[in-house]
RODO-2510 file (C-alpha; in nm, 4 decimals, decimal comma):
residues 472
     n   res          X          Y          Z
     1     x     3,0429    -3,3551     0,7769
     2     x     3,0529    -3,1956     1,1270
     3     x     2,9794    -2,8341     1,1541
     4     x     3,1427    -2,6990     1,4737
     5     x     2,9269    -2,4423     1,6471
     6     x     3,1120    -2,2230     1,8725
     7     x     3,0173    -1,9656     2,1245
     8     x     3,1525    -1,6064     2,0319
     9     x     3,2714    -1,4100     2,3188
    10     x     3,3519    -1,0461     2,3578
    11     x     3,5335    -0,8728     2,6333
    12     x     3,3932    -0,6074     2,8556
    13     x     3,6215    -0,4379     3,0966
    14     x     3,4686    -0,3326     3,4231
    15     x     3,6525    -0,0798     3,6429
    16     x     3,5964    -0,1388     4,0135
    17     x     3,6592     0,1807     4,2100
    18     x     3,7451     0,1161     4,5772
    19     x     3,8685     0,4071     4,7805
    20     x     4,1575     0,5582     4,5949
    21     x     4,2562     0,2626     4,3895
    22     x     4,1162     0,1548     4,0538
    23     x     4,1791    -0,2107     4,0020
    24     x     4,0731    -0,3444     3,6760
    25     x     3,8809    -0,6724     3,6259
    26     x     3,8132    -0,8316     3,2879
    27     x     3,4698    -0,9787     3,2535
    28     x     3,4097    -1,2226     2,9664
    29     x     3,0455    -1,1988     2,8560
    30     x     2,8708    -1,4433     2,5941
    31     x     2,7461    -1,2619     2,2855
    32     x     2,3681    -1,2283     2,2722
    33     x     2,2089    -1,5255     2,1042
    34     x     2,0363    -1,3182     1,8248
    35     x     1,8835    -1,5464     1,5711
    36     x     2,0246    -1,8573     1,7384
    37     x     1,8942    -2,0636     2,0497
    38     x     2,1180    -2,2501     2,2935
    39     x     2,1445    -2,5963     2,4106
    40     x     2,2781    -2,7009     2,7736
    41     x     2,3489    -3,0727     2,8004
    42     x     2,4104    -3,2295     3,1478
    43     x     2,5013    -3,5843     3,2421
    44     x     2,2926    -3,6827     3,5503
    45     x     2,4920    -3,8397     3,8638
    46     x     2,6005    -4,1945     3,7522
    47     x     2,4821    -4,5129     3,9123
    48     x     2,6833    -4,6321     4,2292
    49     x     2,7897    -4,9424     4,0256
    50     x     2,9989    -4,7047     3,8018
    51     x     3,2502    -4,5875     4,0656
    52     x     3,5092    -4,8219     3,9374
    53     x     3,4515    -4,7220     3,5668
    54     x     3,5552    -4,4298     3,3483
    55     x     3,5056    -4,3308     3,0029
    56     x     3,6018    -4,0644     2,7404
    57     x     3,3368    -3,8828     2,5394
    58     x     3,5111    -3,8004     2,2024
    59     x     3,2172    -3,6117     2,0620
    60     x     2,8575    -3,5128     2,0918
    61     x     2,6484    -3,3882     1,7937
    62     x     2,2871    -3,2946     1,7674
    63     x     2,0773    -3,4166     1,4935
    64     x     1,8523    -3,2023     1,2899
    65     x     1,5144    -3,3236     1,1695
    66     x     1,6004    -3,2010     0,8212
    67     x     1,9448    -3,2396     0,6608
    68     x     2,2272    -3,4687     0,6832
    69     x     2,4842    -3,2475     0,8711
    70     x     2,5294    -3,3122     1,2387
    71     x     2,6211    -3,0134     1,4533
    72     x     2,8948    -3,0815     1,7111
    73     x     2,8290    -2,9382     2,0584
    74     x     3,1152    -3,0804     2,2481
    75     x     3,4019    -2,8383     2,2607
    76     x     3,6581    -3,0954     2,3493
    77     x     3,7091    -3,4580     2,4584
    78     x     3,5837    -3,5176     2,8061
    79     x     3,6843    -3,7755     3,0561
    80     x     3,4048    -3,9004     3,2882
    81     x     3,5289    -4,0507     3,6068
    82     x     3,2851    -4,2740     3,7794
    83     x     3,4247    -4,1907     4,1137
    84     x     3,3711    -3,8306     4,0719
    85     x     3,0373    -3,8267     3,8746
    86     x     2,8447    -4,0721     4,1055
    87     x     2,7765    -3,7838     4,3388
    88     x     2,7266    -3,4795     4,1123
    89     x     2,5596    -3,3780     3,7962
    90     x     2,7949    -3,2735     3,5319
    91     x     2,7455    -3,0064     3,2628
    92     x     2,8657    -3,1293     2,9206
    93     x     2,8320    -2,8418     2,7035
    94     x     2,6545    -2,5160     2,6259
    95     x     2,6232    -2,4281     2,2601
    96     x     2,4402    -2,1815     2,0523
    97     x     2,2248    -2,3760     1,7724
    98     x     2,0277    -2,2713     1,4873
    99     x     1,6581    -2,2507     1,5722
   100     x     1,4702    -2,5515     1,4555
   101     x     1,3589    -2,9140     1,5427
   102     x     1,6022    -3,1940     1,6216
   103     x     1,5499    -3,5742     1,6576
   104     x     1,8209    -3,6435     1,9134
   105     x     2,2043    -3,6545     1,9646
   106     x     2,4971    -3,8817     1,8517
   107     x     2,7324    -3,9581     2,1173
   108     x     3,0738    -4,1129     2,0535
   109     x     3,2728    -4,2878     2,3177
   110     x     3,6540    -4,3230     2,2548
   111     x     3,7973    -4,5003     2,5426
   112     x     3,6807    -4,6778     2,8527
   113     x     3,8232    -4,8596     3,1496
   114     x     3,7724    -4,9857     3,5001
   115     x     3,9690    -5,0472     3,8231
   116     x     3,9679    -5,4120     3,9523
   117     x     4,1482    -5,5766     4,2371
   118     x     4,4325    -5,6496     4,0184
   119     x     4,4666    -5,2845     3,8794
   120     x     4,3531    -5,1041     3,5813
   121     x     4,1698    -5,2692     3,2888
   122     x     4,0866    -5,1423     2,9516
   123     x     3,7399    -5,1873     2,8042
   124     x     3,6516    -5,1868     2,4506
   125     x     3,4256    -4,8905     2,3620
   126     x     3,1268    -4,8939     2,1318
   127     x     3,2625    -4,9102     1,7819
   128     x     3,0069    -4,6522     1,6457
   129     x     2,8526    -4,3440     1,7976
   130     x     2,5400    -4,3994     2,0049
   131     x     2,2221    -4,2415     1,8875
   132     x     1,9956    -4,1018     2,1603
   133     x     1,6546    -4,0395     2,0250
   134     x     1,4486    -3,7406     2,1570
   135     x     1,2649    -3,4916     1,9587
   136     x     1,3313    -3,1261     2,0915
   137     x     1,3028    -2,7765     1,9563
   138     x     1,5519    -2,4892     1,9671
   139     x     1,3694    -2,1605     1,9693
   140     x     1,5324    -1,8294     1,8754
   141     x     1,6758    -1,6350     2,1770
   142     x     1,5948    -1,9108     2,4273
   143     x     1,7937    -2,1717     2,6294
   144     x     1,7038    -2,5383     2,6532
   145     x     1,8329    -2,7830     2,9113
   146     x     1,8469    -3,1635     2,8328
   147     x     1,9763    -3,4312     3,0539
   148     x     2,1677    -3,7619     2,9723
   149     x     2,1163    -4,0556     3,2073
   150     x     2,3176    -4,3725     3,2001
   151     x     2,1472    -4,6946     3,2970
   152     x     2,2996    -4,9195     3,5651
   153     x     2,2304    -5,2308     3,3642
   154     x     2,4685    -5,4080     3,1302
   155     x     2,7400    -5,1482     3,1656
   156     x     3,0045    -5,4169     3,1023
   157     x     2,9349    -5,7287     2,8919
   158     x     3,1491    -6,0312     2,7932
   159     x     3,3924    -5,9178     3,0678
   160     x     3,5570    -5,6591     2,8420
   161     x     3,3107    -5,4516     2,6450
   162     x     3,1803    -5,1262     2,7702
   163     x     2,8131    -5,1206     2,6478
   164     x     2,6361    -4,8232     2,8046
   165     x     2,2797    -4,7550     2,7523
   166     x     2,2073    -4,3779     2,7661
   167     x     1,8672    -4,2059     2,7534
   168     x     1,8200    -3,8344     2,6589
   169     x     1,5357    -3,6069     2,7800
   170     x     1,4150    -3,3406     3,0018
   171     x     1,4262    -3,3763     3,3683
   172     x     1,1119    -3,4065     3,5923
   173     x     1,0256    -3,0707     3,7711
   174     x     1,0395    -3,0899     4,1532
   175     x     0,7842    -2,9200     4,3727
   176     x     0,8030    -2,5322     4,3603
   177     x     0,9275    -2,5033     4,7037
   178     x     1,2293    -2,7124     4,6065
   179     x     1,3626    -2,4660     4,3614
   180     x     1,6602    -2,2435     4,3665
   181     x     1,7932    -1,9839     4,1280
   182     x     2,1548    -1,8711     4,0283
   183     x     2,2204    -1,5704     3,8218
   184     x     2,5128    -1,6336     3,5894
   185     x     2,6354    -1,2975     3,4503
   186     x     2,8792    -1,4181     3,1920
   187     x     2,6475    -1,6742     3,0192
   188     x     2,3243    -1,4377     3,0429
   189     x     2,1201    -1,7053     3,2150
   190     x     1,9482    -1,7983     3,5344
   191     x     2,0093    -2,1490     3,6419
   192     x     1,7177    -2,3155     3,8078
   193     x     1,8005    -2,5964     4,0306
   194     x     1,6536    -2,8535     4,2672
   195     x     1,7875    -2,7435     4,6149
   196     x     1,7038    -3,0725     4,7744
   197     x     1,9164    -3,2910     4,5543
   198     x     2,1457    -2,9967     4,4196
   199     x     2,0646    -3,0514     4,0507
   200     x     2,0035    -2,8335     3,7719
   201     x     1,6569    -2,8633     3,6161
   202     x     1,6345    -2,5785     3,3712
   203     x     1,8134    -2,2772     3,2401
   204     x     1,6344    -1,9415     3,1559
   205     x     1,7959    -1,7088     2,9017
   206     x     1,7906    -1,3581     3,0200
   207     x     1,9088    -1,0058     2,9154
   208     x     2,2798    -0,9268     2,9027
   209     x     2,4668    -0,9759     3,2310
   210     x     2,2019    -1,0891     3,4847
   211     x     2,3105    -0,9934     3,8443
   212     x     2,1131    -0,9202     4,1432
   213     x     1,7809    -1,1060     4,2056
   214     x     1,4877    -1,0648     4,4446
   215     x     1,2423    -1,3433     4,5299
   216     x     0,8695    -1,2823     4,5963
   217     x     0,7977    -1,6409     4,7183
   218     x     0,4219    -1,5711     4,8068
   219     x     0,3398    -1,4570     4,4573
   220     x     0,5800    -1,6953     4,2776
   221     x     0,8114    -1,4440     4,1109
   222     x     1,1811    -1,3993     4,0847
   223     x     1,3184    -1,0456     3,9746
   224     x     1,6405    -1,0471     3,7954
   225     x     1,8393    -0,7365     3,6997
   226     x     2,0004    -0,7670     3,3535
   227     x     2,2788    -0,4874     3,3875
   228     x     2,3880    -0,4914     3,0344
   229     x     2,0373    -0,4268     2,8829
   230     x     1,9330    -0,1733     3,1586
   231     x     1,6229    -0,3983     3,2371
   232     x     1,4760    -0,6048     3,5154
   233     x     1,3014    -0,9137     3,4014
   234     x     1,0129    -1,1095     3,5774
   235     x     1,0384    -1,4808     3,6030
   236     x     0,7275    -1,6765     3,6852
   237     x     0,8369    -1,9567     3,9022
   238     x     0,5434    -2,1882     3,8018
   239     x     0,6214    -2,1845     3,4297
   240     x     0,9964    -2,0825     3,4587
   241     x     0,9297    -1,8260     3,1852
   242     x     1,0032    -1,4541     3,1565
   243     x     0,6667    -1,2927     3,1667
   244     x     0,7478    -0,9244     3,2175
   245     x     1,0149    -0,6601     3,1668
   246     x     1,0866    -0,3393     3,3624
   247     x     1,2700    -0,0920     3,1496
   248     x     1,5140     0,1481     3,3156
   249     x     1,7120     0,4292     3,1706
   250     x     2,0189     0,3810     2,9442
   251     x     2,3372     0,3436     3,1488
   252     x     2,1582     0,2543     3,4665
   253     x     2,3194    -0,0854     3,4857
   254     x     2,0930    -0,2185     3,7551
   255     x     2,3111    -0,4483     3,9745
   256     x     2,1200    -0,5381     4,2962
   257     x     1,7674    -0,5737     4,3829
   258     x     1,5547    -0,6071     4,7039
   259     x     1,1843    -0,6133     4,7820
   260     x     0,9785    -0,4632     5,0729
   261     x     0,8500    -0,7213     5,2950
   262     x     0,4893    -0,6883     5,1469
   263     x     0,6174    -0,7565     4,7953
   264     x     0,4568    -0,4423     4,6597
   265     x     0,7884    -0,2274     4,6056
   266     x     1,0829    -0,3406     4,4274
   267     x     1,4100    -0,1514     4,4787
   268     x     1,7011    -0,1435     4,2238
   269     x     2,0547    -0,0100     4,2872
   270     x     2,1672     0,1150     3,9559
   271     x     2,5385     0,1110     3,9661
   272     x     2,5892     0,2790     3,6321
   273     x     2,3971     0,5977     3,7008
   274     x     2,4288     0,6298     4,0830
   275     x     2,0523     0,6010     4,1292
   276     x     1,8042     0,3984     4,2995
   277     x     1,4747     0,3043     4,1351
   278     x     1,1622     0,2599     4,3252
   279     x     0,9255     0,0229     4,1395
   280     x     0,5556    -0,0688     4,1744
   281     x     0,5394    -0,4358     4,1258
   282     x     0,1821    -0,4313     4,0389
   283     x     0,2247    -0,2148     3,7370
   284     x     0,5790    -0,3061     3,6843
   285     x     0,6728     0,0685     3,6507
   286     x     0,9207     0,3003     3,8171
   287     x     0,7365     0,5317     4,0455
   288     x     1,0473     0,7292     4,1643
   289     x     1,4041     0,7750     4,0948
   290     x     1,6669     0,8913     4,3487
   291     x     1,9979     1,0442     4,2504
   292     x     2,2353     0,9320     4,5290
   293     x     2,6180     0,8801     4,5853
   294     x     2,8050     0,7170     4,3176
   295     x     2,7998     0,3632     4,2464
   296     x     2,5497     0,2103     4,4891
   297     x     2,6749    -0,1514     4,5607
   298     x     2,3961    -0,2974     4,7783
   299     x     2,0504    -0,2225     4,8943
   300     x     1,8522    -0,3494     5,1921
   301     x     1,4752    -0,2991     5,2397
   302     x     1,3766    -0,1879     5,5916
   303     x     1,1667    -0,4136     5,8159
   304     x     0,8836    -0,1605     5,8232
   305     x     0,8637    -0,1520     5,4417
   306     x     0,8907     0,2249     5,4238
   307     x     1,2588     0,2789     5,4305
   308     x     1,5762     0,1294     5,2596
   309     x     1,9395     0,1402     5,3206
   310     x     2,1835     0,1887     5,0109
   311     x     2,5491     0,1102     5,0590
   312     x     2,7965     0,3144     4,8532
   313     x     3,1517     0,1464     4,8537
   314     x     3,3287     0,4455     4,6777
   315     x     3,1738     0,7222     4,8702
   316     x     3,1933     0,5452     5,2152
   317     x     2,8369     0,6343     5,2843
   318     x     2,4954     0,4704     5,3530
   319     x     2,1848     0,6484     5,2113
   320     x     1,8611     0,6070     5,3959
   321     x     1,5612     0,6612     5,1688
   322     x     1,2030     0,7094     5,2310
   323     x     0,9960     0,4793     5,0064
   324     x     0,6663     0,6425     5,0721
   325     x     0,7847     1,0045     4,9813
   326     x     1,0471     0,8876     4,7410
   327     x     1,3140     1,1045     4,8997
   328     x     1,6490     1,0816     5,0668
   329     x     1,6202     1,0898     5,4527
   330     x     1,9822     1,0819     5,5366
   331     x     2,3456     1,0092     5,4374
   332     x     2,5568     0,8433     5,6915
   333     x     2,9254     0,8771     5,6586
   334     x     3,1607     0,5852     5,7477
   335     x     3,5125     0,5438     5,8048
   336     x     3,5170     0,2269     5,5876
   337     x     3,3934     0,1241     5,2393
   338     x     3,0597    -0,0788     5,2781
   339     x     3,0049    -0,3632     5,0495
   340     x     2,7352    -0,5918     5,1885
   341     x     2,4789    -0,5590     5,4583
   342     x     2,1857    -0,7495     5,6187
   343     x     1,9112    -0,6469     5,8678
   344     x     1,8702    -0,8198     6,2055
   345     x     1,5388    -1,0134     6,2385
   346     x     1,3891    -0,7407     6,4405
   347     x     1,5094    -0,4746     6,2032
   348     x     1,6820    -0,2609     6,4700
   349     x     2,0309    -0,3426     6,3495
   350     x     2,1912    -0,3288     6,0123
   351     x     2,5132    -0,5591     5,9919
   352     x     2,7730    -0,4159     5,7406
   353     x     3,0646    -0,5795     5,5845
   354     x     3,3233    -0,3149     5,5002
   355     x     3,6017    -0,3577     5,2335
   356     x     3,9542    -0,3842     5,4053
   357     x     3,8002    -0,3707     5,7415
   358     x     3,8585    -0,6486     6,0138
   359     x     3,5231    -0,5616     6,1805
   360     x     3,1564    -0,6263     6,1202
   361     x     3,0004    -0,2863     6,1599
   362     x     2,6564    -0,2681     6,3522
   363     x     2,4454     0,0263     6,2542
   364     x     2,1643     0,1164     6,4839
   365     x     1,8534     0,1757     6,2539
   366     x     1,6932     0,4259     6,5001
   367     x     1,9941     0,6473     6,5714
   368     x     2,1789     0,5812     6,2263
   369     x     2,4925     0,5520     6,4215
   370     x     2,7460     0,2609     6,4186
   371     x     2,7266     0,1623     6,7638
   372     x     2,9225    -0,1633     6,7648
   373     x     3,2133    -0,3384     6,5937
   374     x     3,2670    -0,7077     6,5940
   375     x     3,5995    -0,8379     6,5052
   376     x     3,5778    -1,0953     6,2044
   377     x     3,9302    -1,0816     6,0844
   378     x     3,8683    -0,9138     5,7419
   379     x     3,8085    -1,0587     5,3979
   380     x     3,4317    -1,0455     5,4248
   381     x     3,2451    -1,1049     5,1025
   382     x     2,8947    -1,2104     5,1946
   383     x     2,6662    -1,1893     5,4920
   384     x     2,3241    -1,3464     5,5769
   385     x     2,1226    -1,3444     5,9131
   386     x     1,9670    -1,6737     6,0511
   387     x     1,5941    -1,6944     6,0162
   388     x     1,5806    -1,8236     6,3628
   389     x     1,8136    -1,7016     6,6593
   390     x     2,0321    -1,4172     6,6347
   391     x     2,3456    -1,5469     6,4524
   392     x     2,4984    -1,3870     6,1515
   393     x     2,6734    -1,5856     5,8953
   394     x     2,9605    -1,4264     5,7091
   395     x     3,1463    -1,5652     5,4077
   396     x     3,4953    -1,4770     5,3516
   397     x     3,6840    -1,4481     5,0264
   398     x     3,9242    -1,7202     5,1472
   399     x     3,6204    -1,9567     5,1496
   400     x     3,5691    -1,9685     5,5224
   401     x     3,2439    -1,9233     5,6908
   402     x     3,2230    -1,7660     6,0365
   403     x     2,9381    -1,7407     6,2645
   404     x     2,8868    -1,4435     6,4782
   405     x     2,6673    -1,3875     6,7823
   406     x     2,6076    -1,0193     6,7863
   407     x     2,4793    -1,0309     7,1623
   408     x     2,8232    -1,1414     7,2855
   409     x     2,9987    -0,9700     6,9926
   410     x     3,2179    -1,2576     6,9189
   411     x     3,2439    -1,5271     6,6420
   412     x     3,1415    -1,8554     6,7935
   413     x     3,2227    -2,1013     6,5097
   414     x     3,3933    -2,1288     6,1587
   415     x     3,4237    -2,3834     5,8947
   416     x     3,5633    -2,4052     5,5304
   417     x     3,3306    -2,4016     5,2581
   418     x     3,5416    -2,3854     4,9178
   419     x     3,7373    -2,1414     4,7055
   420     x     3,5238    -1,8524     4,7986
   421     x     3,1902    -1,7377     4,9247
   422     x     3,0738    -1,4852     4,6835
   423     x     2,7056    -1,5167     4,7979
   424     x     2,5271    -1,7095     5,0708
   425     x     2,1653    -1,7895     5,1278
   426     x     1,9921    -1,9772     5,4186
   427     x     1,7174    -2,2406     5,3509
   428     x     1,5028    -2,2351     5,6518
   429     x     1,3102    -2,5429     5,5649
   430     x     1,6068    -2,7741     5,5530
   431     x     1,8267    -2,5632     5,7915
   432     x     2,1162    -2,5469     5,5532
   433     x     2,3492    -2,2900     5,4129
   434     x     2,3795    -2,2574     5,0310
   435     x     2,6945    -2,1013     4,9200
   436     x     2,7830    -1,9704     4,5787
   437     x     3,1430    -1,9658     4,4726
   438     x     3,1939    -1,7769     4,1489
   439     x     3,5555    -1,8521     4,0795
   440     x     3,4983    -2,2365     4,1042
   441     x     3,1516    -2,2280     3,9349
   442     x     2,9994    -2,4136     4,2295
   443     x     2,7209    -2,4073     4,4645
   444     x     2,7826    -2,5798     4,8160
   445     x     2,5223    -2,7192     5,0576
   446     x     2,6101    -2,7436     5,4271
   447     x     2,4225    -2,8366     5,7297
   448     x     2,3839    -2,5414     5,9690
   449     x     2,4124    -2,7675     6,2880
   450     x     2,6840    -3,0208     6,1880
   451     x     2,8651    -2,7823     5,9461
   452     x     2,9163    -3,0833     5,7255
   453     x     2,9015    -3,0494     5,3377
   454     x     2,5784    -3,2332     5,2146
   455     x     2,6157    -3,1802     4,8372
   456     x     2,7561    -2,9614     4,5688
   457     x     2,6482    -2,8646     4,2225
   458     x     2,8239    -2,7077     3,9231
   459     x     2,6858    -2,3821     3,7933
   460     x     2,7808    -2,1593     3,5089
   461     x     3,0241    -1,8694     3,4441
   462     x     2,9992    -1,5484     3,6574
   463     x     2,7668    -1,6570     3,9355
   464     x     2,6440    -1,3482     4,0976
   465     x     2,3515    -1,4089     4,3103
   466     x     2,1593    -1,6856     4,4676
   467     x     1,7933    -1,7278     4,5920
   468     x     1,6076    -2,0167     4,7085
   469     x     1,2503    -2,1019     4,7863
   470     x     1,1796    -2,1546     5,1713
   471     x     1,4578    -1,9194     5,2451
   472     x     1,2899    -1,8324     5,5825
***
């Protein structure tokens, strides 16, 4: 008997206030695991020999060590195309499971076929489900990622039989400087991936609705804001475990994080309460709290480590705060609604994307005045400054990336990345641009010189932020 274990979802309606309008968006968040754990199953990229093959997975069930009942983890039949799956890892399922020990999985293949010079040809699938032995444990309140790999040997025998040999297990961990992290708000996880080959290597279960992240690369830490739980969690990069929790006030809903250059101060823009928390990373405690304009949407730490800039979309203002004294230095009014910002390499300019504006605003951080406007055509969604040179990369809602030279005040290049560009990060080690597309649940990797797409990776629902080791 198969017991179907299903994820239970609940609806959370978030009202985004922009200017005078109040458009409503519906965010579907996964229910907290409670007494359950969670299993993520991935199919590793298929051998090149499989490009002409395809097969249909009818069911996948996990096998408990005790008891006869198998637990199905595949929500629906899934067609695997060799032409598509040879270049990209594929997520098969994500399923809450009872905590306990399991001895492997059962995988049933319903159909198979291949393309030959004479056209399509049906293959005989295995008559019985295949058993993939691998002992693993599901722990309460934690997520586990396992990976299925298909051998390139003996895929087709007797000219018509599909005889695949699968193996199940954990994946090998890459060097730490190859890691990247994506916060997935809807699924309550941080996806850990190998940025070199663009493959998921682990998932970390977090508090409810993880959003903004801050990377402290020298100390091997990723901070992630769990907005639904009013906490900030501390991930140890070496162990990929949550090793600390910073508790904020009820209703804070921390949404965006940033670190001062020395890593000693963490700043949290608390969208729910209209505040900014100044946090000492040594003690993991809030040392000061500033009540600012409503709904802080973005925060940038100053280059000197003593100031920070908070963008308020609804109020059309930028708050400049003193991190040493824990006070508000100034509030700069704008004609537009700021949504994202990034500092220039020298810290003298803050480049600001504003909602509905066709320009990139340039704020002089000394005079606190908008001194320049650079035409970008609007639809700006994300912005990043190059680690070398003076270029600024802007991701648009349309999926276009444009490159701006602030010195000449024109955009000098553009290329298309995908369905959208909700978050972008630059990997200085490889000289590539990583692009998170939330609507398509994808991360794309582009070469910054050739503007050519190098790889792509599936991620989970509600992708919000992206950080990578070796960013600069």
